[in-house]
N, C-alpha and C positions, 0 to 999 in steps of 0.2 A: 752827216749821221754815220756813227762805226758801221764798216763793212761788216765785222766779224760780232754777231749778236751772241751773247752769254746764252748759256742754256736757261737760266733763271727768267732772264727776259723774253726768250723764246715761249717758255711756258705761260708767261703772262700774257702774251699776244695771244697763244691758242686761247685761253680761257676768256679773254674780253671779246674774242672773235664768235667763241661757243654761246657766249651769254646776251651777244648783241641781237639773237633772234628772240622774238616776244615770247613764242612758244616754249623755248628752253629755259628761258629766264620764269616762266612761270612754273615748270617743272622743279627747277632748282628752290623755289620758293614753299612749293609743296613740302619737297625733299628736307628743307631746313626743320621741319616739324616731326618728320619719322619717316620709314621707309613705307615705299608703295610698290606692289606688284604692277606688271605692265598692265595688265586687264584694269587694277584701280585707277591708274592713270588715264588709261583710255576713257572709262566710265567718266571722270572728273572732268577732263579737258575735254571730252567729246571728239576723239581724235581717231582715225581708222588705224589699224594695226600697222600698216606699212609706214606710215608718216610718223608715228610715234618712235617704231624702230628706228628711222632715220634718225631721229632728234637724239636719242637714247646712245646711239653709235657717236654723234658727234660731241657729246659730254663726256663720255669715257674716253674717247681720242684726247680730250682736254685735259683727263684726269680730274674731271669733276665728280663724277659718279662712277659707281662699280655695282656688277648685277652679283647677289649670292643666291644659291639655291637654298629652298625652303627645308627644314629638318623636318617639318612633318610632312610634307608632300614632294619629293623629289622633282617632280614636274613642273613645280611652280618656283618662280625669280623673284625675288624682291630687289628694287633698286635703291640705292644707298648713297647718299653723299657722302664723300670721302671726308673724314674730318681733317679740318683746317684748310681745306683747298680753296676756300673764299679770303684766307686771312691775307693770303701773298700778292693780292690784285694790284696793290700799290707799290710802288717803288720800297725796297728794303733798305738796307744799308745803304748810305749816301756817301759817305767819305770818312777818314780818319780826322780827326782834329785834336789840339792840345787845349783849348779854349773857345768858348763863344762867345762873341761880342755884339752886344745887341745897341744900334745906334739911331737916334733921333735928331731933330734940329738941336733940342734945348736940354736934352738929358733930365727932363723934369718931370716926366710921366710916363711914356708909353715904353720908352728903354729901360727905365728903371723897374717897371712893373716886371716887366719881360725877365731881366735877371733874376729878379726875386722867385717869379714862377719857377724858371729853369731850374734855382737850386734845391727845390723839392721834386724834380721829376729826373734829374740825373746828376751823375757823379762826376761829370764833366764839368771843369770850372767856367765860370761865366763873368762876364763885365759888361759895364756900360759906358756909353759917352755921347756926347753931341757935338754937332759940327760947330754950334753958336750956343756954347751952353748957359743956362741961366744961372742967377745966383744962388738958387735955392730950388727943392725939390717941390712941386704942386701941391699945395694942401691936398685938393682933391685926390691925388694920386696916393698921398700919404694914408687918407682915410678909407679908400678903396683896398688896400695892402691890410689896413687893420680889420676891414670887415670879412676880410678872409684868412685871417690867424697869420698875416707877414707883416714885417716892419721896413719902413723907409725912413724912420726918424733919423738915423744918423749917417744917412747916406748924403753926398754933395755932389752935384753935376760936374763933369771931368769934360775936359777937351779931349776930342778924338786924338788929337796929336802926342796926348800924354799916355794915352792908354794902349793903342795900335801897335801891335807886334807882326811880323810877317808870318806867325805859326797861327793868328787867330782865324776862326771860321767866322765872317761877317754876316750880321742878319740886320739890314735896315727894315724899321718898322714904321717909316714916316716918308712920305711921297719926295718931301724936299730935300732929305738928306741923300736918299737914293738917286735922287737927279743931279746933285751936287757931288756925289762921288760916282759918278758911271764909268770911272775908269778902274774903280776898287772892286775886286772879286766879290761877290757877295751874293746872297738871297733875298729877295725884299716880300716884305709883308705890307700890303697898303690899308693901313690902320688910320681911320681918321682920328684927328687931333681932339681929344676929350676936352682941352682948354678953349676951343672955338664955342662951344657951347657951356663948358665950365658950370655943369651939373652932375650931381652925383649918379645921376641915372648915365651921363655920357661915360664917366670914369668906368662905371660898372659895364658898360658895354665893351670898353676898350679893354678892361680888364678879361672879360670872358672870351673876346675874339682872340687876345693872345693865347690864353689859355688853352684853348682848342688848337690853336697852330702849334703851339710847344710839346702838345700831348702826342700832336703828329709826328712832329721832328725828333723828339728825343730819343725815340727806339732806334732810329735811323743814323744815328751817328755814333760811331764805334770811338769807346773811351780806351786808347792806348794804355794809358797808366791810371787806374782807380784811385780817387782820392784816397788818402791814407786817413784812417778815424782816431782820434785817440783815444 
């Protein structure tokens, strides 16, 4: 582990530590709907004043809440959830990349779907490849893409050796490929092979799993040179 922690990382640690307490998490849950006075929080949660004060101080120290004085009664305070304070609990920017490369065994379903989904979520170029590519893209993958307004009809599976460059950010979407490429720097998504069941639902499940993961990853990859548009 790095000996020097970034200020962003330290802030996340403090927030996670503060939210690890059930009562503090309950306070934050309430504040997501609106501001509360300390008295209102005491009544809602059934807490004595000294215990509530302790929890509010911990949440303030973590940068999650602030207290504001009432404009109507200056003796009264309101506790307010800091805007955006819950948005940075997960790692933000992961790294720079020139291209993202999705890899599975046959390059016939999961990696093809991932590349197609990535292209609608990010300006960073994408590609896909397989360690043992099939002759063609799976019909179930083509159909799943079509159901969501994407197309795989003109794509052809390619071997990893034909596609991989030293600047690629590699994501394996297949356990077999991940384990075969253990020495290749990568991140791994363990997504079940839809071809095992080869049903529309299996491909739909794979599509949704990939879409959720891409939605989380795309904002965390910096694009050094935005894609030019014609």
